[in-house]
C-alpha positions in Angstrom: -39.0 19.7 3.2 -35.7 19.1 1.5 -35.4 16.6 -1.3 -32.3 15.0 0.3 -31.5 12.5 -2.4 -34.0 11.0 -4.9 -37.4 10.6 -3.3 -38.0 7.0 -4.5 -37.6 4.9 -1.4 -40.4 2.5 -2.1 -39.5 -1.1 -1.2 -42.7 -2.7 -2.3 -43.1 -4.9 -5.2 -44.8 -4.2 -8.5 -43.6 -2.1 -11.4 -41.0 -0.1 -9.4 -39.5 -3.4 -8.1 -39.2 -4.8 -11.6 -37.6 -1.7 -13.0 -34.9 -1.6 -10.4 -31.3 -2.4 -11.6 -31.1 -5.7 -9.6 -28.3 -7.1 -11.7 -26.2 -3.9 -11.0 -26.7 -4.4 -7.3 -25.9 -8.1 -7.6 -22.6 -7.4 -9.3 -21.6 -4.9 -6.6 -22.6 -7.3 -3.8 -20.6 -10.2 -5.4 -17.6 -7.9 -5.7 -17.8 -6.8 -2.1 -17.9 -10.5 -1.0 -15.1 -11.7 -3.3 -12.6 -8.9 -3.4 -11.6 -8.7 0.4 -10.3 -12.3 0.2 -7.9 -11.6 -2.6 -5.6 -9.6 -0.3 -8.2 -6.8 -0.6 -6.8 -6.3 -4.2 -3.6 -4.8 -3.0 -1.8 -3.0 -5.7 1.6 -4.4 -4.8 3.2 -3.2 -8.1 4.6 -6.6 -9.0 3.2 -9.4 -11.2 2.0 -11.6 -8.3 -0.6 -9.0 -7.3 -1.9 -8.4 -10.8 -4.4 -11.1 -11.7 -7.0 -10.2 -9.0 -6.8 -6.5 -10.0 -7.4 -7.4 -13.6 -10.3 -9.6 -12.5 -11.7 -6.5 -10.7 -11.4 -4.6 -14.0 -13.6 -7.4 -15.5 -16.1 -6.8 -12.8 -16.1 -3.1 -13.5 -16.5 -3.7 -17.3 -19.6 -5.8 -16.6 -20.8 -3.2 -14.2 -20.5 -0.6 -17.0 -22.5 -2.6 -19.5 -25.2 -3.2 -16.9 -25.5 0.5 -16.1 -26.1 1.5 -19.7 -29.9 1.0 -19.7 -30.3 3.0 -16.5 -28.1 5.8 -17.8 -30.0 5.8 -21.1 -33.3 6.3 -19.3 -32.4 8.6 -16.3 -29.3 10.6 -17.1 -29.9 14.4 -17.0 -27.1 16.8 -17.9 -28.7 19.5 -15.7 -28.8 17.3 -12.6 -26.1 17.7 -10.0 -26.0 14.0 -9.4 -25.5 13.2 -13.1 -23.0 16.0 -13.6 -20.8 14.4 -10.9 -21.1 11.1 -12.9 -19.4 12.9 -15.7 -16.9 14.8 -13.6 -15.7 11.7 -11.9 -14.1 10.6 -15.2 -11.7 13.6 -14.8 -9.8 11.3 -12.3 -8.9 8.5 -14.7 -8.4 11.1 -17.5 -5.8 12.8 -15.3 -4.0 9.5 -14.9 -4.2 9.0 -18.7 -2.6 12.4 -19.3 0.1 11.6 -16.8 1.2 8.7 -19.0 3.1 11.3 -21.0 5.6 11.7 -18.1 5.2 8.2 -16.7 8.2 7.1 -14.8 7.0 3.5 -15.3 4.6 2.8 -18.1 3.7 -0.6 -16.6 2.7 0.9 -13.2 1.0 3.9 -14.8 -1.3 1.7 -17.0 -2.3 -0.3 -13.9 -3.2 2.8 -12.0 -5.2 4.1 -15.0 -7.2 0.9 -14.9 -7.7 1.2 -11.1 -8.9 4.7 -11.3 -11.4 3.7 -14.0 -12.7 1.0 -11.6 -13.2 3.6 -9.0 -15.1 5.9 -11.4 -17.5 3.1 -12.5 -18.2 2.0 -8.9 -18.8 5.6 -8.0 -21.5 5.8 -10.8 -23.0 2.5 -9.8 -23.3 3.5 -6.2 -24.9 6.8 -7.1 -27.5 4.9 -9.1 -28.1 2.2 -6.6 -28.5 4.5 -3.5 -31.1 6.7 -5.2 -33.6 3.8 -4.5 -34.5 3.1 -0.9 -34.7 -0.7 -1.2 -31.4 -1.0 -3.1 -29.7 1.5 -0.8 -30.6 -0.8 2.1 -29.2 -3.8 0.3 -25.9 -2.0 -0.4 -25.5 -0.8 3.2 -26.4 -4.2 4.7 -23.8 -5.8 2.4 -21.1 -3.3 3.4 -21.7 -3.9 7.1 -22.2 -7.7 6.9 -18.9 -7.9 4.9 -17.1 -6.0 7.5 -18.4 -8.2 10.3 -17.4 -11.2 8.3 -13.8 -9.9 7.9 -13.6 -9.1 11.7 -14.7 -12.7 12.6 -12.3 -14.1 9.9 -9.4 -12.3 11.6 -10.3 -13.4 15.1 -10.7 -17.0 14.0 -7.1 -16.8 12.8 -6.0 -15.2 16.0 -7.5 -18.0 18.1 -6.1 -20.8 15.9 -9.2 -21.6 13.8 -7.6 -20.4 10.6 -7.5 -23.8 8.8 -11.3 -24.3 9.2 -12.4 -20.9 8.1 -9.9 -20.8 5.3 -11.2 -24.0 3.9 -14.6 -22.3 3.5 -13.2 -19.5 1.3 -10.4 -21.3 -0.6 -12.6 -21.4 -3.7 -12.4 -17.6 -3.8 -8.7 -17.9 -4.7 -7.4 -16.7 -1.3 -3.6 -16.4 -0.7 -2.4 -19.3 1.4 0.4 -19.9 3.8 3.3 -22.1 2.7 1.6 -25.2 4.2 -1.7 -24.3 2.4 -3.7 -24.4 5.6 -4.5 -20.8 6.5 -4.9 -17.4 4.9 -1.4 -16.0 4.4 -0.4 -13.5 7.1 -3.8 -13.0 8.6 -1.7 -12.8 11.7 1.5 -11.2 10.7 4.7 -11.3 12.8 7.1 -8.3 12.5 9.5 -6.5 14.8 6.6 -5.5 17.0 5.3 -9.1 17.5 2.2 -10.8 16.2 -0.3 -8.3 14.6 -3.8 -9.1 13.5 -4.3 -8.1 9.8 -7.2 -10.4 8.7 -7.5 -10.3 4.9 -5.3 -7.2 4.4 -1.8 -8.5 5.4 -1.1 -5.0 6.7 -2.2 -4.0 10.2 -2.5 -0.3 9.7 -5.0 -0.5 6.8 -6.9 -3.1 8.8 -7.1 -0.6 11.7 -8.4 2.0 9.3 -11.1 -0.4 8.1 -12.0 -1.4 11.6 -12.3 2.3 12.7 -14.7 3.0 9.8 -17.0 0.1 10.7 -16.7 0.6 14.5 -18.4 4.0 13.9 -20.8 2.4 11.4 -21.9 -0.1 14.1 -22.3 2.7 16.7 -24.5 4.6 14.3 -26.6 1.6 13.2 -27.3 0.7 16.8 -29.3 3.9 17.0 -31.2 3.8 13.7 -32.0 0.1 13.3 -35.7 -0.4 13.8 -35.5 -4.1 14.8 -34.2 -5.1 18.3 -32.2 -8.0 16.8 -30.5 -5.7 14.3 -29.5 -3.4 17.2 -28.4 -6.5 19.0 -26.1 -7.6 16.2 -24.4 -4.2 15.9 -24.1 -4.0 19.7 -22.6 -7.5 19.8 -19.9 -6.7 17.2 -18.6 -3.6 19.1 -16.3 -5.7 21.3 -14.8 -7.9 18.5 -14.1 -4.7 16.5 -12.5 -2.8 19.4 -10.5 -6.0 20.3 -9.3 -6.3 16.8 -8.2 -2.7 16.7 -6.0 -3.4 19.8 -4.6 -6.6 18.2 -3.5 -4.7 15.1 -1.0 -2.8 17.4 -1.6 0.2 15.1 -0.6 3.4 16.8 -1.9 5.4 13.9 -5.3 3.8 14.3 -5.3 4.6 18.0 -4.3 8.2 17.5 -6.7 9.0 14.6 -9.7 7.1 16.0 -10.6 9.9 18.5 -10.0 12.5 15.8 -12.6 10.9 13.4 -14.9 10.2 16.4 -15.0 13.9 17.3 -15.6 14.8 13.6 -18.6 12.4 13.4 -20.0 13.5 16.7 -20.5 17.0 15.2 -23.2 15.6 12.9 -25.2 14.1 15.8 -27.7 15.6 18.2 -26.4 15.9 21.8 -28.4 12.9 23.1 -27.0 10.7 20.4 -23.5 12.0 21.0 -23.8 10.9 24.7 -25.2 7.5 23.7 -22.3 7.0 21.2 -19.8 7.8 24.0 -21.6 5.5 26.4 -21.7 2.6 23.9 -18.0 3.1 23.2 -17.1 3.2 26.9 -19.1 0.0 27.6 -17.5 -1.9 24.7 -14.1 -0.5 25.5 -14.2 -1.5 29.1 -15.5 -5.0 28.2 -12.7 -5.3 25.7 -10.0 -4.2 28.1 -11.2 -6.7 30.7 -10.6 -9.6 28.3 -7.7 -8.1 26.4 -4.9 -9.7 28.4 -6.2 -13.3 28.3 -7.3 -13.1 24.7 -3.9 -11.6 23.6 -1.9 -14.2 25.5 -4.1 -17.1 24.3 -3.7 -15.9 20.7 0.0 -15.6 21.0 0.2 -19.1 22.3 -2.1 -20.5 19.6 0.0 -19.0 16.9 2.7 -21.4 18.0 0.7 -24.5 18.8 -3.0 -25.1 18.4 -4.9 -26.3 21.5 -8.6 -26.8 21.4 -9.1 -25.9 25.0 -7.2 -22.6 24.7 -9.1 -21.7 21.5 -12.5 -22.3 23.2 -11.4 -20.3 26.2 -10.5 -17.4 23.9 -13.9 -17.5 22.3 -15.6 -17.8 25.6 -14.0 -14.5 26.7 -15.0 -12.8 23.5 -18.6 -14.2 23.5 -19.3 -13.4 27.1 -17.9 -9.9 26.9 -19.8 -9.2 23.6 -23.0 -10.5 25.1 -22.8 -8.4 28.2 -21.8 -5.3 26.2 -24.7 -5.9 23.8 -27.3 -6.4 26.6 -26.2 -3.2 28.2 -26.2 -1.3 24.9 -29.7 -2.6 24.1 -30.9 -1.5 27.6 -29.5 1.9 27.0 -31.2 2.2 23.7 -34.5 1.0 25.1 -34.8 3.0 28.3 -32.0 5.6 28.5 -31.9 7.0 25.0 -35.6 8.2 24.8 -35.3 9.8 28.2 -32.0 11.5 27.3 -33.5 12.8 24.1 -36.4 14.3 26.0 -34.2 15.9 28.6 -31.9 17.4 26.0 -34.5 18.6 23.6 -34.0 22.2 24.4 -30.2 21.9 24.1 -30.6 20.1 20.7 -32.6 23.1 19.4 -29.7 25.4 19.9 -27.6 26.0 16.8 -24.2 25.2 18.4 -25.5 22.3 20.5 -23.5 19.7 18.5 -20.2 21.3 19.4 -20.4 21.2 23.2 -20.0 17.5 23.8 -17.4 16.8 21.1 -15.2 19.5 22.7 -15.5 17.8 26.0 -14.9 14.5 24.3 -11.6 15.8 22.9 -10.5 16.7 26.5 -11.7 13.3 27.8 -10.0 11.4 25.0 -6.7 13.3 25.6 -6.9 12.4 29.3 -7.5 8.7 28.5 -4.6 8.5 26.0 -2.3 10.4 28.4 -3.2 7.9 31.2 -2.6 4.9 29.1 0.6 6.3 27.6 2.2 8.1 30.5 1.0 6.5 33.8 0.8 3.1 35.5 -2.7 2.7 34.1 -1.1 1.3 31.0 -0.1 -1.8 33.0 -3.6 -3.1 32.6 -2.7 -3.7 28.9 -0.8 -6.7 27.5 2.9 -6.1 27.2 3.0 -5.9 23.4 0.1 -3.3 23.3 1.5 -1.4 26.3 4.8 -0.9 24.5 2.9 0.5 21.5 1.1 3.0 23.7 4.4 4.0 25.4 5.8 4.8 21.9 3.0 7.1 20.9 4.8 10.4 20.4 5.9 12.7 17.5 9.6 11.9 18.0 9.5 8.2 17.3 10.7 6.6 14.1 7.4 5.9 12.2 6.3 9.5 12.6 9.7 11.0 11.6 10.0 8.6 8.7 6.6 9.5 7.4 7.6 13.2 7.5 10.6 12.3 5.5 8.4 10.5 2.9 6.2 13.6 2.6 9.3 15.8 2.1 10.7 13.5 -0.5 7.3 13.4 -2.2 7.4 17.2 -2.4 10.7 16.9 -4.3 9.2 14.6 -6.9 6.2 17.0 -7.3 8.6 19.9 -7.8 10.2 18.0 -10.7 6.9 16.9 -12.2 4.6 19.7 -11.1 1.8 19.9 -13.6 0.7 16.4 -14.8 2.8 14.3 -12.4 5.0 11.3 -13.1 2.3 8.8 -13.8 0.7 6.0 -11.7 3.1 4.2 -9.5 5.6 7.1 -9.8 6.5 7.0 -6.1 7.5 3.3 -6.3 9.5 4.0 -9.5 11.3 7.2 -8.3 11.6 7.2 -4.6 15.1 5.8 -4.6 16.2 8.8 -6.6 14.7 11.4 -4.2 14.9 9.7 -0.8 16.6 11.6 2.0 18.0 8.4 3.6 18.2 4.8 2.6 14.7 3.6 3.7 12.8 1.0 1.7 9.1 1.9 1.0 7.3 1.6 -2.3 4.4 3.5 -0.8 4.5 7.1 0.2 2.4 6.4 3.3 0.0 9.1 2.4 -2.7 8.7 -0.3 -2.9 12.4 -0.9 0.8 12.9 -1.3 1.1 9.9 -3.5 -1.8 11.0 -5.6 -0.1 14.4 -6.2 3.2 12.7 -7.2 1.3 10.6 -9.7 -0.9 13.2 -11.4 0.7 16.5 -10.5 -0.9 19.6 -9.2 -3.5 19.7 -12.0 -4.8 16.2 -11.3 -4.6 16.8 -7.6 -6.6 20.0 -7.8 -9.3 18.2 -9.9 -9.5 15.4 -7.3 -9.7 17.7 -4.3 -12.2 19.9 -6.1 -14.5 17.0 -6.7 -14.0 15.7 -3.1 -14.6 19.1 -1.5 -17.7 19.7 -3.7 -19.2 16.4 -2.7 -18.5 17.0 1.0 -19.8 20.6 1.0 -23.0 19.7 -0.9 -23.6 16.7 1.3 -23.2 18.6 4.5 -25.5 21.4 3.3 -28.1 18.9 2.3 -27.6 17.0 5.6 -28.3 20.2 7.6 -31.6 20.8 5.8 -32.7 17.2 5.6 -35.3 15.3 7.7 -34.0 12.7 10.2 -35.3 9.9 8.0 -33.3 11.2 5.0 -30.1 11.7 7.1 -30.3 8.1 8.3 -30.3 6.8 4.7 -26.9 8.1 3.8 -24.8 8.9 6.9 -23.3 5.5 6.9 -21.5 6.3 3.7 -20.2 9.6 5.1 -18.8 7.6 8.1 -17.0 5.1 5.8 -15.5 7.7 3.4 -14.4 10.1 6.2 -12.9 7.5 8.4 -10.8 5.9 5.6 -9.8 9.2 4.0 -8.7 10.7 7.3 -6.5 7.7 8.0 -5.2 7.8 4.5 -3.6 11.1 5.2 -0.8 9.1 6.8 -1.0 5.7 5.2 -1.5 3.9 1.9 -4.9 2.4 2.5 -6.1 3.4 -0.9 -3.4 1.2 -2.5 -5.9 -1.6 -1.7 -8.3 -1.5 -4.5 -11.0 -2.9 -2.3 -10.6 0.0 0.1 -10.6 2.4 -2.8 -13.8 1.0 -4.1 -15.4 1.3 -0.7 -14.4 5.0 -0.6 -15.8 5.7 -4.0 -18.9 3.7 -3.3 -19.4 5.9 -0.3 -18.7 9.1 -2.2 -21.1 8.0 -4.9 -23.8 7.3 -2.3 -23.1 10.7 -0.8 -23.9 12.3 -4.1 -27.3 10.6 -4.1 -27.9 12.4 -0.8 -27.3 15.8 -2.3 -30.2 18.2 -2.9 -30.8 17.7 -6.6 -31.1 21.3 -7.6 -31.0 21.7 -11.3 -28.0 23.4 -12.7 -28.0 26.0 -15.5 -29.8 24.6 -18.5 -27.8 23.8 -21.5 -29.0 23.9 -25.1 -28.0 20.2 -25.6 -31.0 18.0 -25.9 -31.3 15.5 -23.0 -32.0 12.5 -25.2 -28.8 13.2 -27.2 -26.8 13.6 -24.1 -28.0 10.3 -22.7 -27.2 8.6 -26.0 -23.7 10.1 -26.0 -22.9 9.3 -22.4 -24.3 5.7 -22.7 -22.2 5.2 -25.8 -19.1 6.4 -23.9 -19.8 4.0 -21.0 -20.3 1.2 -23.6 -17.1 1.9 -25.4 -15.2 2.2 -22.1 -16.7 -1.0 -20.8 -15.8 -2.9 -24.0 -12.2 -1.5 -23.8 -11.9 -2.6 -20.2 -13.3 -6.0 -21.0 -10.8 -6.6 -23.7 -7.9 -5.2 -21.8 -8.6 -7.1 -18.6 -9.1 -10.4 -20.6 -5.8 -10.1 -22.5 -3.9 -8.9 -19.3 -5.3 -11.9 -17.4 -4.2 -14.2 -20.3 -0.7 -12.6 -20.1 -0.5 -13.1 -16.3 -1.6 -16.7 -16.6 1.0 -17.3 -19.3 3.7 -15.8 -17.1 2.6 -18.0 -14.2 2.5 -21.1 -16.4 6.0 -20.4 -17.5 7.2 -20.3 -13.9 5.4 -23.6 -13.1 6.9 -25.2 -16.2 10.4 -24.0 -15.2 10.0 -25.7 -11.8 9.1 -29.0 -13.4 11.2 -29.0 -16.6 14.5 -27.7 -18.0 13.1 -27.7 -21.6 13.7 -24.1 -22.8 11.0 -24.3 -25.5 8.3 -25.6 -23.1 9.1 -22.7 -20.7 9.4 -20.0 -23.3 6.2 -20.8 -25.2 3.7 -19.4 -22.6 6.1 -16.7 -21.7 6.3 -15.5 -25.3 2.5 -15.4 -25.4 2.6 -13.1 -22.3 5.2 -10.9 -23.8 3.2 -10.8 -27.1 0.5 -9.0 -25.1 2.7 -7.0 -22.8 6.2 -6.7 -24.4 7.6 -4.3 -21.9 6.3 -5.9 -18.7 9.3 -5.7 -16.3 8.7 -9.1 -14.6 8.1 -10.9 -17.9 11.1 -9.4 -19.5 13.4 -10.2 -16.6 12.3 -13.8 -16.6 12.8 -14.3 -20.3 16.2 -12.6 -20.4 17.4 -14.7 -17.5 16.5 -17.8 -19.5 18.1 -16.4 -22.7 21.4 -15.7 -20.8 21.4 -19.2 -19.4 21.0 -20.7 -22.9 23.6 -18.3 -24.3 26.2 -19.4 -21.7 25.5 -23.0 -22.7 25.5 -22.6 -26.4 27.5 -19.3 -27.0 25.0 -18.5 -29.7 24.9 -14.7 -30.1 21.3 -14.8 -31.2 20.3 -15.5 -27.6 22.6 -12.8 -26.2 21.3 -10.2 -28.7 17.7 -11.0 -28.1 18.2 -10.6 -24.3 20.1 -7.3 -24.8 17.5 -5.8 -27.2 14.6 -6.9 -25.1 16.0 -5.2 -22.0 17.0 -2.0 -23.8 13.6 -1.6 -25.4 11.9 -2.2 -22.0 14.2 0.3 -20.2 12.9 3.0 -22.5 9.6 2.6 -20.7 11.0 1.7 -17.3 14.1 3.8 -17.0 14.1 3.8 -13.2 13.7 0.0 -12.8 16.8 -1.1 -10.9 16.1 -4.8 -11.4 16.1 -4.3 -15.2 19.4 -2.5 -15.1 20.9 -5.2 -12.9 19.6 -7.8 -15.4 21.3 -5.9 -18.3 24.5 -6.0 -16.2 24.1 -9.8 -16.0 23.6 -10.0 -19.8 26.7 -7.9 -20.5 28.7 -9.9 -17.9 27.9 -13.1 -19.7 30.0 -11.8 -22.6 32.6 -9.9 -20.6 31.5 -6.5 -21.7 33.1 -4.6 -18.8 33.0 -1.1 -20.3 29.2 -1.4 -21.0 28.7 -2.5 -17.4 30.7 0.5 -16.2 28.5 2.8 -18.3 25.3 1.4 -16.7 26.6 2.0 -13.2 28.1 5.4 -14.0 25.1 6.8 -15.9 22.6 5.7 -13.3 24.5 6.4 -10.1 22.3 9.4 -9.4 19.1 7.3 -9.7 20.2 5.2 -6.7 22.2 7.5 -4.4 21.5 5.3 -1.3 21.8 1.9 -2.8 25.0 0.6 -1.3 25.1 -2.6 -3.5 24.9 -0.4 -6.6 27.9 1.7 -5.4 29.9 -1.4 -4.5 29.4 -2.8 -7.9 30.2 0.6 -9.5 33.4 0.8 -7.6 34.3 -2.8 -8.4 34.0 -2.4 -12.2 35.7 1.1 -12.1 38.7 -0.3 -10.2 38.8 -3.3 -12.4 38.9 -1.2 -15.6 41.4 1.1 -14.0 43.7 -1.8 -13.3 43.5 -3.1 -16.9 44.1 0.5 -18.2 47.4 1.1 -16.4 49.1 1.8 -19.8 46.6 4.4 -20.8 46.9 7.3 -18.3 43.7 9.0 -19.4 41.6 5.8 -19.2 43.2 4.9 -15.9 42.4 8.2 -14.3 38.9 8.2 -15.6 38.0 4.8 -14.1 39.9 5.2 -10.9 38.6 8.7 -10.5 35.1 7.2 -10.7 35.9 4.8 -7.8 37.1 7.6 -5.6 34.1 9.8 -6.5 31.9 6.9 -5.4 33.8 6.7 -2.1 33.4 10.4 -1.6 29.6 10.0 -2.2 29.4 7.3 0.4 31.4 9.4 2.9 29.1 12.4 2.3 26.1 10.2 2.8 27.4 8.9 6.1 27.8 12.5 7.3 24.3 13.4 6.2 22.9 10.4 8.1 24.3 11.9 11.3 21.9 14.8 10.9 18.8 12.7 11.1 16.5 13.3 14.1 17.5 11.3 17.2 14.4 9.0 17.0 14.6 8.3 13.3 16.4 5.2 12.0 18.5 5.5 8.9 17.0 2.5 7.1 19.2 0.2 5.1 23.0 0.1 5.9 25.1 2.8 4.3 28.7 2.8 5.3 32.2 1.9 4.2 32.1 -1.9 3.9 35.0 -4.2 3.3 34.2 -4.2 -0.4 34.1 -0.4 -0.5 37.4 -0.3 1.4 38.9 -2.8 -1.0 38.0 -1.0 -4.2 38.9 2.4 -2.9 42.2 1.0 -1.6 42.9 -0.5 -5.0 42.2 2.9 -6.7 44.5 4.8 -4.3 47.2 2.1 -4.8 47.0 2.2 -8.6 47.2 6.0 -8.5 50.4 5.8 -6.5 48.7 7.1 -3.3 50.0 4.2 -1.2 49.5 5.8 2.2 45.9 6.6 1.5 45.4 3.0 0.2 46.9 1.7 3.5 44.8 3.9 5.7 41.6 3.1 3.8 42.0 -0.7 4.0 43.6 -1.4 7.4 40.4 -0.6 9.5 38.4 -3.0 7.5 40.5 -6.1 7.6 38.7 -9.3 8.5 39.9 -12.5 10.2 37.9 -14.8 8.0 40.1 -15.2 4.9 38.0 -17.9 3.4 35.9 -15.1 2.1 37.2 -14.0 -1.3 36.7 -10.3 -0.6 38.4 -10.4 2.8 41.4 -12.3 1.3 41.7 -9.8 -1.6 41.5 -6.9 0.8 44.3 -8.4 2.9 46.4 -9.0 -0.2 46.1 -5.3 -1.4 46.6 -4.1 2.2 49.9 -6.0 2.6 51.0 -4.8 -0.8 50.6 -1.2 0.5 52.5 -2.2 3.7 55.4 -3.4 1.7 55.3 -0.4 -0.7 55.6 1.8 2.3 58.5 -0.1 3.7 56.5 -1.3 6.7 56.0 -4.8 8.1 52.9 -6.7 9.3 54.1 -10.3 9.9 50.9 -11.4 11.7 48.6 -10.6 8.8 51.1 -11.9 6.3 51.2 -15.2 8.1 47.4 -15.4 8.2 47.2 -14.7 4.4 49.8 -17.3 3.5 48.2 -19.8 5.9 44.9 -19.3 4.0 46.6 -19.9 0.6 50.4 -20.2 0.1 49.9 -19.1 -3.5 49.0 -15.6 -2.2 52.8 -14.8 -2.0 53.1 -14.7 -5.8 50.0 -12.5 -6.2 51.3 -10.2 -3.5 54.7 -9.9 -5.1 53.0 -9.1 -8.4 51.1 -6.2 -6.9 54.3 -4.9 -5.1 56.2 -5.0 -8.4 53.6 -3.2 -10.5 55.1 -0.3 -12.4 52.9 2.7 -11.8 53.2 6.0 -13.6 
């Protein structure tokens, strides 16, 4: 018999019960209840998302301290389980090494902390799941939390958000503007209303739902109590319904892929039962999908008690009927099916037969829903999403572009990467077209960008080792042992597969789930001793325990001071809304900067205050402080466009035009698709060219920059024509009236009057109240007169807008150009 995991499943009281790490389990349970309701700890890479993540670091620090006694007693250097506890620290170490090349020190430090959280939860899970009783508590918590999140989302869909939100406000949940409901639990975008529950992102919610849909299917078959099976059966309809309401095409496409993978690990009779349960719940869901969808859409506009109750009646009745049928199947059909297929189950390749058929069946169902009139049974918003499932539509093509652009970053930072958050910091420099996405939409690509090939190989090596060892142990294990840990395999596999094409792991809660699952899978591995080392076990335990202690203390201190800094920044903003007193605002902000002196958001806030005070007082001390603070921060955040723009504002407050030009000129390659950047670059270049007319070299330098920027924009426009037909270009990138004005000015001042005329004429606007439009008209008419032409209509419009324009026009026409 295989020793699949530690053989210590006793759940009885006595000495074993006392010695169990109950506090460790308690901390993990509390974390799993608290963290989803803080936007699932999304790493949004701005200050407003920081505080919950630092609170999670505090959780992990306490977790580390609590683990020390267990590690000191049980750790074995020669154990596969315990060796993985050491190897998991290679992941945060690789992030620490990548700090050397960090494109953003601020984001890199945050990712280092997050990866350390994952490592500690991995170890905690490995310890907890080696004990049968504690393993059950952890698995129950994971599943119960998922059901809670599903119901939380549906309550918002059917208009009951205020009531359920009031129950969880004390957890610090993000609230809507009116403070009544969880912010964006139902999010409206270009596709319509989409259910997101606690995640505020429908695709990640779909990945989460997919994982726990399969978890529920599995638990129906292994739960020993009828009421337990009943609960899992009952939740199938709400979960499937929620998947539809996310409008996630990726979830719908990848669900059958993961389903087939999981079926390979089941015996033929359980494969059939899974398919039947899914068909029953799926049919029940489709029967209520139209009315529940329509009721939800109406309730998002105006709450009506009758409509809300009707929606819940549909869900409850469908769920009850589905649950009763599933229970009947488990009670009478499953045992008979197991008996009938016993011979087939004994064959080695038996697990492959039904999944292959399932692939064909799934393809047929998707084809029917996507390509025939069968899709008409779906609500309009969901039907449209099904119709758009193909590999030539925008979201697929754009993701391919993300991955290609990620490869460019990896090519420039191949070994140790560009640090945590590198994609968010660098994507504007490497992007193929002007999209906006601070996430690479693939956890694996983003990971490689951040830690390079060395870090990526380490991660994949650990992941592959865990999976291969788990599968080998699973094959040899008894049915009882398989049932103890397969839930974790389902969770990790479902989320990681979906993360191939989305940024689910940017939610720290999701990342913790995955690493808890991976840690639990290590507990399921046959604990064959590795080659013995000469190191004494006692000394190894002392060293490892000491390392965990020092790490936990470091995390505790770091998280505490970072939370203090975040609170100081928030307090400064609150004070600024209530008072104009500079000293009152700056005091908490200085405390925050004293802790994190190069935090981009803190620095931008303080320098904006300093500029305002400088403009009022003309005291150079404020100007110099703002300038020096920005310059020192930009050494750590060289790709932060907001900081560069802030420095432009600082220089503009003192009329330092050449310094402004240097900023735009030296950083133009960082933001090749940022049209606003190029407009401002052309504006300052043309301005300096105009004031340098007496200096031929300076004039040509600045006006040459303007025309080079124009050429860049024109080349970009040509490139955008090569995008695949189904892919949108993203943000606007074309010759605007501002671009035409500044380019026209450059041509005019260089004596190329015809080119100036031809550049400006197509972009004239009728609204001459707008300053740019009026200036464009003025320079255009100057070129008309210089060419000896006439345009009486536009001249009359300009003078009607402002009679003083005639003098300015004459001044331009009479300019002496060399």
